[in-house]
Backbone as CSV, one residue per row, in Angstrom:
resi,resn,N_x,N_y,N_z,CA_x,CA_y,CA_z,C_x,C_y,C_z
1,MET,0.834,-1.186,0.000,0.000,0.000,0.000,0.876,1.246,0.000
2,ALA,0.407,2.224,-0.717,1.118,3.504,-0.767,0.750,4.329,0.464
3,PRO,1.662,5.139,0.948,1.337,6.008,2.097,0.336,7.083,1.665
4,PRO,-0.350,7.715,2.622,-1.253,8.808,2.253,-0.460,9.949,1.623
5,ILE,-1.129,10.699,0.759,-0.461,11.774,0.032,-1.190,13.093,0.279
6,LEU,-0.431,14.121,0.595,-0.968,15.471,0.692,-0.954,16.052,-0.714
7,ASN,-2.134,16.348,-1.262,-2.220,16.884,-2.619,-2.188,18.400,-2.649
8,SER,-2.890,19.037,-1.723,-2.923,20.506,-1.703,-3.394,20.994,-0.341
9,VAL,-3.100,22.264,-0.078,-3.531,22.938,1.148,-4.263,24.200,0.725
10,SER,-5.463,24.411,1.269,-6.218,25.609,0.898,-6.379,26.597,2.047
11,LYS,-6.203,26.138,3.279,-6.362,27.041,4.415,-5.609,26.485,5.610
12,VAL,-5.034,27.397,6.402,-4.363,27.025,7.649,-4.838,28.001,8.717
13,ALA,-5.235,27.465,9.864,-5.678,28.301,10.975,-4.969,27.863,12.247
14,ALA,-4.537,28.839,13.025,-3.904,28.564,14.313,-4.961,28.069,15.299
15,THR,-4.519,27.355,16.310,-5.390,26.922,17.403,-4.875,27.546,18.695
16,ALA,-5.516,27.241,19.795,-5.069,27.770,21.084,-3.720,27.188,21.485
17,ALA,-3.394,26.005,20.984,-2.128,25.350,21.322,-1.019,25.846,20.382
18,PRO,0.157,26.135,20.907,1.252,26.603,20.061,1.651,25.572,18.999
19,GLN,1.846,26.041,17.789,2.311,25.217,16.664,1.345,24.094,16.272
20,VAL,0.101,24.181,16.720,-0.929,23.228,16.311,-1.864,23.977,15.379
21,TYR,-2.101,23.405,14.196,-2.876,24.077,13.163,-4.025,23.201,12.673
22,LEU,-5.112,23.854,12.290,-6.175,23.199,11.551,-5.916,23.491,10.083
23,VAL,-5.739,22.443,9.309,-5.341,22.580,7.915,-6.450,22.033,7.025
24,ARG,-6.990,22.881,6.161,-7.949,22.424,5.154,-7.118,21.952,3.974
25,CYS,-7.226,20.655,3.646,-6.363,20.107,2.606,-7.075,19.030,1.802
26,ASN,-6.433,18.657,0.724,-6.895,17.554,-0.110,-5.854,16.457,0.021
27,ILE,-6.318,15.253,0.373,-5.390,14.140,0.545,-5.887,12.916,-0.215
28,THR,-4.960,12.035,-0.494,-5.293,10.724,-1.040,-4.884,9.705,-0.002
29,GLU,-5.862,8.921,0.452,-5.615,7.918,1.485,-4.897,6.698,0.897
30,ILE,-4.490,5.789,1.775,-3.753,4.597,1.356,-4.574,3.698,0.440
31,ASP,-5.908,3.829,0.501,-6.767,3.013,-0.361,-7.080,3.691,-1.693
32,GLY,-6.436,4.855,-1.944,-6.599,5.557,-3.214,-7.742,6.553,-3.254
33,ILE,-8.490,6.674,-2.174,-9.599,7.623,-2.139,-9.057,9.021,-1.862
34,THR,-9.490,9.987,-2.697,-9.060,11.377,-2.573,-10.229,12.223,-2.096
35,TYR,-9.953,13.112,-1.135,-11.021,13.972,-0.619,-10.429,15.180,0.092
36,ASP,-11.305,16.196,0.290,-10.952,17.371,1.080,-11.282,17.071,2.534
37,THR,-10.444,17.581,3.422,-10.664,17.332,4.840,-10.051,18.446,5.675
38,ASP,-10.497,18.549,6.912,-9.858,19.414,7.902,-8.968,18.508,8.737
39,PHE,-7.707,18.851,8.803,-6.704,18.020,9.454,-6.064,18.810,10.580
40,CYS,-5.933,18.205,11.742,-5.264,18.844,12.873,-3.809,18.398,12.870
41,SER,-2.926,19.346,12.617,-1.500,19.042,12.527,-0.780,19.467,13.801
42,ARG,-0.123,18.493,14.417,0.646,18.740,15.640,2.134,18.574,15.326
43,PRO,2.980,19.356,15.973,4.401,19.316,15.626,5.089,17.987,15.893
44,ASP,4.584,17.191,16.841,5.268,15.957,17.217,4.572,14.694,16.703
45,ASP,3.660,14.840,15.721,2.922,13.693,15.190,3.633,13.135,13.958
46,PRO,4.211,11.933,14.061,4.954,11.367,12.922,4.106,10.466,12.021
47,TYR,2.791,10.451,12.220,1.955,9.476,11.532,1.151,10.081,10.386
48,GLY,0.720,9.179,9.492,-0.174,9.557,8.399,0.404,10.653,7.526
49,VAL,-0.457,11.607,7.219,-0.076,12.688,6.309,0.600,13.848,7.053
50,ASN,0.640,13.797,8.373,1.188,14.924,9.132,2.625,15.303,8.760
51,PRO,3.548,14.355,8.568,4.899,14.784,8.168,4.888,15.591,6.867
52,GLN,4.026,15.224,5.923,3.929,15.982,4.671,3.344,17.374,4.917
53,VAL,2.369,17.454,5.816,1.790,18.754,6.152,2.864,19.642,6.768
54,ARG,3.662,19.084,7.656,4.718,19.869,8.302,5.781,20.310,7.290
55,GLU,6.117,19.430,6.366,7.059,19.813,5.299,6.469,20.927,4.448
56,TRP,5.179,20.818,4.121,4.523,21.836,3.311,4.533,23.174,4.044
57,LEU,4.203,23.166,5.343,4.216,24.403,6.119,5.609,25.042,6.123
58,ALA,6.649,24.220,6.286,8.028,24.744,6.294,8.412,25.303,4.927
59,ALA,7.939,24.689,3.856,8.283,25.123,2.498,7.456,26.332,2.043
60,ASN,6.401,26.676,2.773,5.509,27.777,2.394,5.329,28.754,3.556
61,PRO,6.429,29.371,4.003,6.342,30.231,5.196,5.489,31.484,4.989
62,ASP,5.243,31.869,3.742,4.441,33.065,3.485,2.954,32.758,3.334
63,PHE,2.575,31.466,3.410,1.159,31.124,3.305,0.442,31.717,4.514
64,PRO,-0.682,32.407,4.297,-1.363,33.051,5.431,-1.940,32.022,6.416
65,ILE,-1.680,32.273,7.679,-2.236,31.443,8.746,-3.244,32.295,9.498
66,ASP,-4.505,31.875,9.437,-5.551,32.610,10.147,-5.265,32.556,11.635
67,PRO,-5.404,33.682,12.323,-5.148,33.672,13.768,-6.223,32.885,14.509
68,TYR,-5.847,32.405,15.673,-6.797,31.706,16.529,-7.812,32.708,17.063
69,VAL,-9.066,32.365,16.955,-10.146,33.184,17.500,-10.882,32.315,18.517
70,PRO,-10.798,32.668,19.783,-11.468,31.838,20.792,-12.977,31.820,20.549
71,PRO,-13.616,30.705,20.867,-15.066,30.640,20.682,-15.777,31.601,21.627
72,THR,-16.900,32.111,21.165,-17.716,32.980,22.011,-18.396,32.119,23.079
73,PRO,-18.903,32.751,24.128,-19.645,31.968,25.124,-20.801,31.179,24.488
74,GLU,-21.487,31.764,23.522,-22.590,31.054,22.867,-22.077,29.845,22.093
75,GLU,-20.942,29.982,21.410,-20.365,28.841,20.694,-19.931,27.750,21.674
76,GLN,-19.386,28.155,22.820,-19.004,27.177,23.833,-20.228,26.445,24.368
77,ARG,-21.305,27.191,24.600,-22.528,26.562,25.100,-23.120,25.610,24.063
78,GLU,-23.061,26.001,22.808,-23.580,25.152,21.730,-22.828,23.823,21.679
79,ALA,-21.550,23.848,22.029,-20.713,22.647,21.969,-20.798,21.784,23.232
80,MET,-21.484,22.265,24.261,-21.573,21.486,25.504,-22.380,20.213,25.258
81,PRO,-22.041,19.146,25.967,-22.749,17.872,25.752,-24.191,17.931,26.241
82,SER,-25.006,17.068,25.674,-26.369,16.882,26.195,-26.266,16.250,27.573
83,LEU,-27.244,16.534,28.404,-27.313,15.900,29.720,-28.573,15.060,29.798
84,SER,-28.464,13.908,30.438,-29.662,13.130,30.740,-30.442,13.895,31.804
85,ALA,-31.695,13.521,31.981,-32.504,14.162,33.017,-31.854,13.987,34.391
86,ALA,-31.319,12.792,34.646,-30.662,12.547,35.940,-29.424,13.424,36.100
87,GLN,-28.617,13.540,35.044,-27.424,14.394,35.127,-27.818,15.845,35.399
88,TYR,-28.838,16.321,34.695,-29.288,17.702,34.872,-29.737,17.944,36.308
89,ARG,-30.525,17.040,36.836,-31.000,17.198,38.211,-29.846,17.091,39.219
90,GLN,-28.919,16.162,38.971,-27.734,16.049,39.842,-26.910,17.338,39.785
91,GLY,-26.791,17.916,38.603,-26.055,19.171,38.460,-26.703,20.290,39.248
92,LEU,-28.031,20.364,39.183,-28.734,21.390,39.961,-28.504,21.197,41.450
93,VAL,-28.581,19.955,41.911,-28.320,19.672,43.326,-26.897,20.080,43.688
94,GLY,-25.949,19.737,42.836,-24.555,20.112,43.082,-24.350,21.615,43.130
95,ALA,-25.222,22.355,42.423,-25.133,23.817,42.420,-25.977,24.445,43.533
96,GLY,-26.540,23.584,44.403,-27.281,24.094,45.550,-28.763,24.301,45.312
97,HIS,-29.325,23.685,44.278,-30.748,23.845,43.967,-31.407,22.473,43.909
98,SER,-32.455,22.305,44.702,-33.150,21.019,44.704,-34.116,20.945,43.523
99,PRO,-34.393,19.743,43.055,-35.419,19.595,42.014,-36.766,20.176,42.455
100,GLN,-37.041,20.131,43.745,-38.303,20.697,44.241,-38.365,22.202,43.999
101,GLU,-37.216,22.887,44.061,-37.194,24.326,43.760,-37.671,24.588,42.336
102,VAL,-37.260,23.730,41.397,-37.687,23.884,40.013,-39.185,23.627,39.916
103,THR,-39.647,22.569,40.552,-41.072,22.244,40.543,-41.883,23.405,41.135
104,ASP,-41.403,23.977,42.238,-42.104,25.096,42.885,-42.099,26.336,41.994
105,ALA,-40.963,26.612,41.335,-40.882,27.775,40.444,-41.840,27.623,39.266
106,ILE,-41.951,26.410,38.752,-42.889,26.163,37.647,-44.321,26.327,38.144
107,ALA,-44.603,25.814,39.333,-45.953,25.929,39.902,-46.346,27.393,40.116
108,ALA,-45.385,28.267,40.375,-45.658,29.685,40.620,-45.897,30.476,39.336
109,LEU,-45.642,29.875,38.171,-45.878,30.570,36.906,-47.370,30.757,36.681
110,PRO,-47.737,31.777,35.898,-49.166,31.967,35.590,-49.722,30.760,34.830
111,ASP,-50.943,30.372,35.164,-51.574,29.245,34.479,-51.690,29.529,32.988
112,GLY,-51.554,28.474,32.223,-51.695,28.606,30.776,-50.826,27.605,30.057
113,PRO,-50.895,27.637,28.723,-50.156,26.645,27.926,-48.633,26.704,28.121
114,GLU,-48.082,27.895,28.335,-46.627,27.998,28.531,-46.210,27.278,29.810
115,LYS,-46.963,27.489,30.883,-46.678,26.809,32.149,-46.795,25.302,31.970
116,GLU,-47.839,24.848,31.294,-48.036,23.415,31.080,-46.887,22.831,30.266
117,SER,-46.460,23.556,29.241,-45.356,23.088,28.394,-44.068,22.961,29.202
118,ILE,-43.782,23.956,30.033,-42.579,23.920,30.870,-42.663,22.757,31.864
119,ALA,-43.843,22.553,32.462,-44.020,21.464,33.426,-43.825,20.104,32.755
120,ILE,-44.338,19.961,31.555,-44.172,18.700,30.820,-42.697,18.453,30.525
121,GLU,-42.005,19.485,30.087,-40.580,19.323,29.784,-39.803,18.916,31.030
122,TRP,-40.073,19.571,32.155,-39.383,19.251,33.400,-39.652,17.812,33.831
123,GLU,-40.889,17.381,33.704,-41.254,16.065,34.205,-40.896,14.922,33.254
124,TYR,-40.978,15.157,31.936,-40.884,14.039,31.008,-39.687,14.042,30.064
125,ALA,-38.981,15.140,29.932,-37.832,15.156,29.016,-36.779,14.164,29.498
126,THR,-36.166,13.462,28.568,-35.147,12.476,28.931,-33.736,13.026,28.790
127,PHE,-33.576,14.139,28.055,-32.275,14.789,27.955,-32.487,16.284,27.755
128,PHE,-31.433,17.040,28.013,-31.482,18.496,27.908,-30.243,18.987,27.172
129,GLU,-30.417,20.088,26.432,-29.321,20.769,25.734,-29.066,22.088,26.452
130,ARG,-27.814,22.521,26.479,-27.466,23.731,27.237,-28.213,24.967,26.746
131,LEU,-28.434,25.106,25.442,-29.104,26.300,24.923,-30.603,26.103,24.716
132,GLN,-31.130,25.034,25.227,-32.570,24.780,25.164,-33.284,25.885,25.948
133,PRO,-34.323,26.490,25.389,-35.015,27.573,26.113,-35.435,27.177,27.525
134,PHE,-35.870,25.938,27.720,-36.254,25.480,29.060,-35.097,25.615,30.040
135,VAL,-33.901,25.203,29.636,-32.727,25.247,30.512,-32.397,26.699,30.869
136,ILE,-32.485,27.573,29.886,-32.224,28.999,30.138,-33.255,29.550,31.125
137,GLU,-34.528,29.192,30.919,-35.598,29.659,31.815,-35.413,29.142,33.235
138,VAL,-35.053,27.879,33.380,-34.842,27.319,34.717,-33.697,28.057,35.412
139,GLY,-32.616,28.275,34.701,-31.505,29.028,35.293,-31.949,30.390,35.782
140,GLU,-32.744,31.081,34.965,-33.237,32.404,35.362,-34.174,32.301,36.567
141,MET,-35.070,31.291,36.554,-36.005,31.114,37.690,-35.252,30.870,38.997
142,LEU,-34.092,30.194,38.901,-33.310,29.881,40.100,-32.305,30.981,40.439
143,GLY,-32.282,32.051,39.651,-31.370,33.163,39.902,-29.929,32.873,39.507
144,MET,-29.738,31.907,38.621,-28.380,31.548,38.179,-27.984,32.411,36.978
145,THR,-26.745,32.882,36.968,-26.236,33.584,35.792,-25.933,32.549,34.703
146,PRO,-25.826,32.980,33.454,-25.441,32.027,32.404,-24.112,31.327,32.717
147,GLU,-23.177,32.041,33.309,-21.882,31.445,33.651,-22.028,30.396,34.752
148,GLU,-22.882,30.658,35.731,-23.136,29.666,36.784,-23.809,28.423,36.205
149,THR,-24.724,28.634,35.264,-25.365,27.501,34.600,-24.333,26.711,33.805
150,ASP,-23.400,27.414,33.140,-22.330,26.723,32.405,-21.510,25.842,33.347
151,GLN,-21.126,26.391,34.491,-20.322,25.628,35.453,-21.085,24.414,35.952
152,MET,-22.364,24.617,36.276,-23.199,23.512,36.732,-23.290,22.458,35.634
153,TRP,-23.459,22.909,34.382,-23.634,22.000,33.249,-22.424,21.095,33.075
154,MET,-21.255,21.681,33.093,-20.045,20.887,32.870,-19.776,19.952,34.047
155,ALA,-20.095,20.383,35.256,-19.959,19.481,36.410,-20.957,18.331,36.277
156,ALA,-22.168,18.636,35.829,-23.205,17.611,35.692,-22.857,16.600,34.611
157,ALA,-22.091,17.012,33.623,-21.727,16.094,32.527,-20.924,14.904,33.051
158,SER,-20.284,15.061,34.209,-19.493,13.953,34.756,-20.345,12.985,35.575
159,PHE,-21.576,13.378,35.935,-22.459,12.466,36.661,-22.865,11.339,35.731
160,GLY,-23.058,10.186,36.271,-23.420,9.040,35.443,-22.250,8.106,35.295
161,SER,-21.037,8.657,35.342,-19.866,7.797,35.325,-19.442,7.495,36.763
162,ARG,-20.111,8.152,37.700,-19.794,7.963,39.110,-20.255,6.592,39.575
163,LYS,-19.429,5.941,40.349,-19.808,4.666,40.954,-20.184,4.955,42.392
164,TRP,-21.400,4.585,42.734,-21.894,4.829,44.083,-21.394,3.753,45.021
165,PRO,-21.119,4.101,46.286,-20.681,3.085,47.254,-21.785,2.060,47.479
166,ARG,-21.388,0.841,47.741,-22.383,-0.211,47.988,-22.465,-0.540,49.439
C-alpha cells in the first residue's frame, strides 16, 4: 500500500495550542480515495499525512495562517454535551438547587399553555441541551447567571460515570 499523500492545502488556521494548526487540505488515502478534509496538525505527530503537512508548512512560510479566535460563550454553550434528566437534576443539586425548587418555580408561573409546556418538559424530558429555552428559563427562575449555569452544566456532565458506594 502507498502512504497517504498530501495533494494541496487551501487554508491554515492557528489553534489555542502553540504550533498546532487546523489545515484544510486535499489528501489521497492509502486506499486511493481522494477527498478534502480538515486536518489537525501537531508538531510531534509522525503518523499519516502529518509529516507531509509539516514539510509543506516549512516550504511555504508566506502562506497566510488565520489567527486563533477563541469561541464565544454562545459557541461554547452550543458545543456542551447533552445531559440526561438525571445528570441535569444532579447538576442542579450540586449547584445548591433542589429539584423541588424547580417544581415550585414552575408551579408559581401563571396558568396557561406555557406553564403546562414547561411542566411537561421538566417532568418528562429524557435529555437536555445547554441552549434549550427550558434550561435557560430554569436558570433564570433559580437566579443563576449564564456562567453559573455553564459551570453547573459541565460538572453535571461527569455524573453518570460515578460509581456509588455499595
